[in-house]
Structure formats: C-alpha cells, structure tokens
C-alpha positions as CSV (number, residue, x, y, z in Angstrom):
1,M,-35.9,22.4,-6.0
2,K,-36.5,20.8,-9.2
3,A,-34.6,17.3,-9.4
4,I,-34.0,14.5,-11.5
5,A,-34.5,11.3,-10.4
6,L,-36.0,7.7,-10.8
7,T,-38.2,5.2,-8.4
8,R,-37.6,2.7,-11.1
9,Y,-34.9,0.7,-12.6
10,L,-35.9,0.5,-16.4
11,P,-33.7,0.9,-19.8
12,I,-32.7,4.0,-20.8
13,D,-34.4,4.4,-23.9
14,D,-38.0,4.3,-21.5
15,P,-38.9,7.9,-20.7
16,E,-39.6,6.7,-17.3
17,S,-36.2,5.9,-16.6
18,L,-35.2,9.2,-15.5
19,V,-37.6,11.8,-14.6
20,E,-38.3,15.4,-13.5
21,V,-39.6,15.5,-9.9
22,D,-40.2,18.7,-7.5
23,L,-38.6,18.1,-3.9
24,P,-38.1,20.1,-0.8
25,D,-34.9,22.2,-0.8
26,P,-32.3,20.7,1.4
27,T,-30.5,23.1,4.3
28,A,-27.0,23.1,5.2
29,D,-26.0,21.4,8.8
30,G,-22.9,20.2,10.6
31,H,-19.9,20.2,7.9
32,D,-22.2,20.8,4.9
33,L,-22.5,23.2,2.1
34,L,-25.6,23.7,0.2
35,V,-24.5,23.9,-3.3
36,R,-26.7,25.5,-6.2
37,V,-25.9,23.3,-9.1
38,E,-25.2,25.0,-12.3
39,A,-23.3,22.1,-14.1
40,I,-23.2,18.2,-13.9
41,S,-21.3,15.3,-15.5
42,V,-21.9,11.8,-15.9
43,N,-19.9,8.5,-15.2
44,P,-20.1,5.3,-15.5
45,V,-20.7,4.7,-12.1
46,D,-24.2,6.5,-12.9
47,T,-25.3,4.0,-15.1
48,K,-24.2,1.0,-13.4
49,L,-26.4,2.5,-10.6
50,R,-29.2,3.2,-12.6
51,A,-29.4,-0.2,-14.4
52,P,-32.7,-2.1,-14.7
53,K,-33.5,-4.3,-12.0
54,A,-36.5,-5.4,-10.2
55,Q,-36.1,-3.2,-7.1
56,V,-38.8,-0.1,-6.8
57,E,-37.8,3.0,-4.5
58,S,-40.4,4.3,-2.2
59,E,-39.2,7.9,-2.7
60,P,-37.7,9.2,-5.9
61,R,-33.9,8.7,-5.9
62,V,-31.5,11.4,-6.7
63,L,-28.6,9.8,-8.7
64,G,-25.5,12.1,-10.2
65,F,-21.8,12.4,-8.2
66,D,-19.8,15.2,-10.6
67,A,-20.8,18.5,-9.9
68,A,-19.7,22.6,-10.0
69,G,-21.6,25.1,-8.6
70,T,-22.2,28.1,-6.2
71,V,-22.5,28.2,-2.3
72,V,-25.8,29.3,-1.3
73,A,-25.4,28.5,2.6
74,V,-22.4,26.6,5.0
75,G,-23.5,24.8,8.0
76,P,-22.1,25.9,11.6
77,D,-19.1,23.5,11.3
78,V,-17.8,24.5,7.7
79,T,-14.7,26.7,7.8
80,G,-12.7,27.9,4.4
81,F,-16.2,28.4,2.5
82,K,-18.7,31.4,2.8
83,P,-22.0,31.8,0.2
84,G,-21.0,32.7,-3.3
85,D,-18.1,31.0,-3.7
86,A,-17.7,28.7,-6.5
87,V,-17.1,24.9,-6.1
88,Y,-16.5,21.6,-7.8
89,Y,-16.9,18.1,-6.1
90,A,-17.8,14.3,-6.8
91,G,-19.9,14.2,-3.4
92,D,-20.6,10.8,-1.6
93,V,-22.4,7.7,-2.7
94,T,-24.1,7.4,0.5
95,R,-26.1,10.7,-0.1
96,P,-28.5,12.1,-2.9
97,G,-26.5,13.0,-6.0
98,S,-26.0,15.9,-8.4
99,N,-28.8,16.0,-10.4
100,A,-30.5,18.7,-8.7
101,Q,-30.8,22.3,-8.3
102,L,-29.6,22.2,-4.9
103,Q,-27.3,19.8,-3.0
104,R,-25.5,19.1,0.4
105,V,-22.5,18.2,0.4
106,D,-19.8,17.7,3.1
107,A,-17.6,21.0,2.8
108,R,-14.3,18.6,3.2
109,L,-15.1,16.7,-0.3
110,V,-15.5,20.2,-2.1
111,G,-12.3,22.4,-3.8
112,R,-12.6,25.6,-5.2
113,K,-13.6,26.0,-9.2
114,P,-10.7,26.6,-11.4
115,A,-10.9,30.4,-12.1
116,T,-10.4,29.2,-15.7
117,L,-12.9,27.4,-15.9
118,D,-16.7,27.8,-16.5
119,F,-19.1,24.9,-15.0
120,A,-19.6,22.7,-17.2
121,Q,-15.7,22.3,-17.9
122,A,-15.0,22.1,-14.0
123,A,-17.6,19.7,-13.4
124,A,-16.6,17.6,-15.9
125,L,-13.5,16.7,-13.4
126,P,-13.9,15.6,-9.8
127,L,-14.5,11.9,-9.8
128,T,-12.0,11.1,-12.5
129,T,-9.6,13.6,-11.1
130,I,-9.8,12.4,-7.6
131,T,-9.7,8.4,-8.9
132,A,-6.5,9.2,-11.1
133,W,-4.5,11.3,-8.3
134,E,-5.4,8.8,-5.6
135,L,-4.3,5.5,-7.8
136,L,-1.4,7.0,-9.0
137,F,-0.2,9.4,-6.3
138,Q,-1.6,7.7,-2.9
139,R,-2.2,3.9,-3.4
140,M,0.8,3.6,-6.0
141,P,3.9,4.9,-4.7
142,Y,4.8,8.1,-6.7
143,A,5.1,11.4,-5.9
144,A,2.6,13.8,-8.0
145,D,5.8,15.8,-9.0
146,G,8.7,14.2,-10.7
147,G,7.7,10.8,-9.2
148,G,7.4,9.0,-12.7
149,A,10.8,10.3,-13.7
150,G,13.0,7.4,-15.4
151,K,9.6,5.0,-15.4
152,T,6.9,3.7,-18.2
153,L,3.5,3.8,-17.4
154,L,1.0,2.0,-19.3
155,I,-2.6,3.2,-19.5
156,I,-5.6,0.4,-20.3
157,A,-8.3,3.0,-21.9
158,G,-6.6,6.1,-22.1
159,A,-9.3,8.0,-23.9
160,G,-11.6,7.5,-20.9
161,G,-13.2,10.0,-18.7
162,V,-10.0,8.4,-15.8
163,G,-7.7,8.1,-18.7
164,S,-8.1,11.7,-20.0
165,I,-7.1,12.8,-16.9
166,A,-4.4,10.4,-15.6
167,I,-2.7,10.6,-18.8
168,Q,-2.0,14.7,-18.3
169,L,-1.4,13.9,-14.5
170,A,1.7,10.5,-15.5
171,R,2.8,12.9,-17.9
172,R,3.4,16.2,-15.6
173,A,4.7,13.4,-13.0
174,G,7.4,12.3,-15.3
175,F,6.6,9.2,-16.5
176,T,6.5,7.6,-20.4
177,V,3.1,7.4,-20.8
178,V,1.9,4.5,-23.1
179,A,-1.9,4.6,-23.5
180,T,-4.3,2.5,-25.2
181,A,-7.1,3.3,-27.6
182,S,-8.6,1.8,-30.5
183,R,-10.1,4.6,-32.7
184,P,-8.5,7.3,-34.9
185,Q,-10.6,9.9,-32.4
186,T,-9.5,8.1,-29.4
187,V,-5.9,8.0,-30.4
188,A,-5.8,11.7,-31.4
189,W,-7.1,12.4,-28.1
190,C,-4.6,10.6,-26.3
191,R,-1.8,12.3,-28.1
192,E,-3.5,15.6,-27.5
193,L,-3.5,15.0,-24.0
194,G,0.0,14.1,-23.8
195,A,0.5,10.4,-24.1
196,H,3.8,9.8,-25.7
197,H,2.7,6.8,-27.2
198,V,-0.8,4.8,-28.3
199,V,-1.2,1.5,-28.8
200,D,-4.2,-0.5,-29.8
201,H,-5.9,-2.5,-26.8
202,R,-7.7,-4.5,-29.8
203,Q,-4.7,-6.5,-30.3
204,P,-1.9,-8.0,-28.2
205,L,-0.2,-5.6,-26.1
206,A,3.3,-7.1,-26.2
207,P,3.9,-7.1,-29.5
208,Q,2.9,-3.4,-29.8
209,L,5.3,-2.5,-26.7
210,V,8.1,-4.4,-28.2
211,A,8.1,-2.8,-31.4
212,L,8.3,0.4,-29.5
213,G,11.1,-0.5,-27.5
214,F,9.9,-1.7,-24.2
215,T,9.7,-5.3,-23.2
216,T,8.1,-4.4,-19.9
217,V,6.8,-1.1,-18.4
218,D,7.6,-0.3,-14.9
219,A,3.6,0.2,-13.8
220,A,0.2,-0.1,-15.2
221,I,-3.2,1.1,-15.0
222,N,-6.0,-1.2,-15.8
223,L,-9.0,1.4,-16.1
224,A,-11.7,-0.7,-18.0
225,D,-11.7,-4.8,-17.9
226,T,-9.4,-6.1,-15.3
227,D,-10.4,-9.6,-16.3
228,R,-9.4,-9.0,-19.9
229,Y,-5.9,-7.9,-19.1
230,W,-5.0,-9.7,-16.1
231,E,-2.7,-12.4,-17.7
232,A,-1.2,-10.0,-20.4
233,L,-0.1,-7.3,-17.4
234,G,1.2,-9.8,-15.4
235,E,3.6,-10.7,-18.0
236,L,4.2,-7.0,-19.3
237,L,5.2,-5.6,-15.5
238,A,8.6,-5.4,-14.6
239,P,9.8,-7.2,-11.1
240,Q,8.6,-5.2,-8.3
241,G,6.1,-2.9,-10.9
242,H,3.2,-1.8,-9.6
243,L,-0.5,-2.3,-10.8
244,G,-3.5,-0.1,-10.3
245,L,-7.2,-1.4,-10.8
246,I,-10.8,0.4,-10.3
247,V,-12.8,-2.1,-11.8
248,E,-14.2,-5.3,-10.0
249,P,-13.7,-8.5,-11.8
250,S,-16.3,-10.7,-12.7
251,G,-14.6,-13.6,-10.3
252,A,-11.1,-14.6,-8.3
253,L,-8.4,-13.2,-9.9
254,R,-5.1,-15.9,-9.5
255,I,-2.8,-13.6,-7.9
256,G,0.2,-15.7,-7.8
257,D,2.8,-16.1,-10.4
258,P,3.8,-13.8,-12.5
259,Y,2.7,-11.5,-10.2
260,K,4.0,-13.2,-6.9
261,A,7.2,-14.1,-8.8
262,K,8.1,-10.3,-9.8
263,C,6.6,-9.0,-6.4
264,I,4.5,-6.8,-8.2
265,G,2.7,-4.3,-6.2
266,I,-1.5,-4.5,-6.9
267,H,-3.3,-1.4,-5.9
268,W,-7.2,-0.8,-5.8
269,E,-8.8,2.7,-5.9
270,M,-12.2,3.2,-4.9
271,M,-12.8,7.2,-4.4
272,F,-16.0,6.8,-2.4
273,A,-14.0,5.2,-0.1
274,R,-13.2,8.0,2.0
275,P,-16.6,9.7,2.2
276,R,-18.4,6.2,2.5
277,F,-16.4,5.4,5.6
278,R,-15.8,8.9,6.9
279,T,-11.7,8.6,7.2
280,A,-9.9,10.5,9.0
281,D,-8.2,11.8,6.3
282,M,-11.3,12.1,4.0
283,A,-10.7,15.8,3.4
284,E,-8.0,14.8,1.4
285,Q,-10.4,15.4,-1.7
286,G,-11.0,18.5,-1.4
287,A,-7.3,19.4,-1.0
288,I,-6.8,17.5,-4.3
289,L,-9.6,19.3,-6.2
290,D,-7.7,22.5,-4.6
291,R,-4.4,21.0,-6.1
292,V,-5.6,20.2,-9.1
293,A,-7.9,23.8,-10.0
294,G,-4.4,25.5,-9.0
295,L,-2.4,23.6,-11.8
296,I,-5.1,24.0,-14.4
297,D,-5.2,27.9,-13.6
298,A,-1.2,27.7,-14.2
299,G,-1.8,25.9,-17.5
300,E,-0.5,22.7,-16.2
301,L,-3.5,20.4,-17.1
302,R,-6.9,21.2,-18.8
303,T,-10.5,20.0,-18.6
304,T,-11.4,16.7,-20.0
305,L,-14.9,17.9,-21.0
306,T,-15.8,17.0,-24.7
307,E,-19.3,18.1,-25.3
308,T,-21.8,19.8,-23.0
309,L,-25.9,19.3,-23.6
310,S,-27.8,22.0,-22.0
311,P,-29.9,22.7,-20.3
312,I,-30.3,19.8,-17.2
313,D,-33.2,18.1,-17.9
314,A,-34.6,14.3,-17.6
315,A,-34.3,14.2,-21.7
316,N,-30.6,15.6,-21.8
317,L,-29.6,13.7,-18.8
318,R,-31.4,10.5,-20.2
319,E,-29.1,11.0,-23.6
320,A,-26.0,11.1,-21.5
321,H,-26.6,7.9,-19.8
322,R,-27.4,6.5,-23.4
323,R,-23.7,7.7,-24.9
324,L,-22.3,6.8,-21.9
325,E,-23.9,3.4,-22.0
326,S,-22.8,3.0,-26.0
327,G,-19.2,2.9,-24.8
328,T,-18.0,5.5,-27.4
329,T,-18.0,8.8,-25.5
330,I,-14.3,10.3,-25.2
331,G,-13.4,12.0,-22.5
332,K,-16.4,13.7,-20.4
333,L,-20.0,14.8,-21.2
334,A,-21.6,17.8,-18.9
335,L,-24.8,19.1,-18.8
336,A,-25.2,23.2,-17.8
337,G,-28.1,25.2,-17.2
338,W,-31.2,24.5,-15.7
C-alpha cells in the first residue's frame, strides 16, 4: 500500500520531513477493522509528533489520526461492522496512523460515517469531537442533553478544531456560550457555529465579560494555553465551577487559592487515554461517534471542515502541517483521495 511516513524528524519545509513509501498491506485480526482510507484530517498532535528532534526511525513511521473510509475486512472478534461500511474514527496513538491507503483500527473506536457528509467532511470530526464530548459530558459533570441550561461556558480558542465542535455541543446542551477569538474571520466563524458572545483573547478577559453582563462564568474549557490563562480563569470561575483542560502546562501550576477557596473542579481530557490504556469502556469512543453522526444527520450539528486538499500525497500533507503550524487555521483542514 501507499503511505506517507517519516524516518527523520525534520522541519516541515524540508521535503524529507514527510515522504511517500510503499508498505505491506495490513490485515484485520481480533477486534480490528481493515479500512480503506478515503480522507484524513490533521491536528496539532500530528505536528507535535513530527516536530524536529535527533531521533531516527529504523522503519518508516506513519502518523495521522482522523480518518474516514470504507471497511475492507473485519477481524474474528468484531461485531456490528461488515465490509463496505462507511466509517470514521480517530484511532490509537500507539499504532500506525491514518496517513496510508489501508489502516488497521480497533472497531470499538470506530463510528459509522454520517450519511449526510462526504468522506472529507467526516474525517474532519473524530479526534476533536471525541475530545470535546468527553471533556464536556464525561470529565465535567454536564449532560449532553440540557446539562448546560442556565449556565455560562467560556471557551478559550473557539475557532480551533476542538473549539469549533465544542461551541456546537455546548450550545445544544443549553449553555450560554462565550468563545474567544481575535480576528474578524475567527469571530465570524464562532458566531456562525452558535457562540452567543465572542471576546478577544488578546485582551484581558474579565472587563470584556463584565461588559457583557458576566461577573463570573460557571465553567470554562481552555483549549489553547494552560499557563497563560490559569490566573485569569481562577478569578473568573464562579464558586464550585468547573475548568476543563487539554494542553499540558509548561511547568507546575499553583492549584491552591483561588481554585481551592472556590472548590473549583479541574478536569483533564486526553482522548487517547481509553485506547492507550485499553480501558474497559474504550468502546465509548465508537458510541460517541455514532451519537454525533445521528445528530449531524438530524441537522443538529455540522462538520467543522473549512478546506480540503487533494490528493492525499506527501506534498499536500506537508502543506497541511505547515498551515497548522502557522496557527492561523480555522476549523479543520482535510485531505481526500489518493
């Protein structure tokens, strides 16, 4: 099969940073599906894993998580899927990735592709959707249906991949959603997705929230820079509020007052935890994707795709990484077709 891989960790402007290789076709064993990949999407974790370092791989390493495609074969322990099914998934950080024509993926992590989306539109969703859903509705104490009624949620980095789906999920759950963005295009995107208010994260947050009538917020999810907003969010969150985090801080965080004084709950989300540690509930990720597919097909949620590059080749994947590293992408960027 054709794949895009690395053996050395190089700057993305180096043509050798991601290269096309031919690899043996994988097979489906155990709980695995063998999927013909039709589209992929890129996430910050892809660029972090590819970031320059001295390490050299003895065999080509295939990165990539988000994918949508067609089931080619199923392992003997698989139930609920058959060859020909259209699926989408984010996969497992411990296994070869989605930047290949064929991928083996645990069926318990896989959902059926929304019928109303094409493969690129579907591939934009899995990693960020699982992240946002787990954070809001499984790590934090809110129900997906109406759990945010009467509460205010602040979303730091609303126009990014996770923020773009989190706005929609939070709005559907009943929250009053305040998102942060800094450019006219990203402000408009957040509003289009359903944010009630948008504030500028380049400016102090508290005065902007006060101007909107909020002296505190019930909950916040920081999807960008844990260190930068730590003190501000500690002051903004209401007593017994909740803070969700996905980005590792650069050093130790002071988790005493005001967090302790207010009994603020701090919740970490790492969507790879379930597959990495083979948790008893790892099938929950497939269930989340199935639930979201139903909501998309019902018109309650939408894809966060904003651009598609084609075909899936090394040059376009390098370009996708380059754009992601620029920090200016909005929503999600996908690649489709071999």
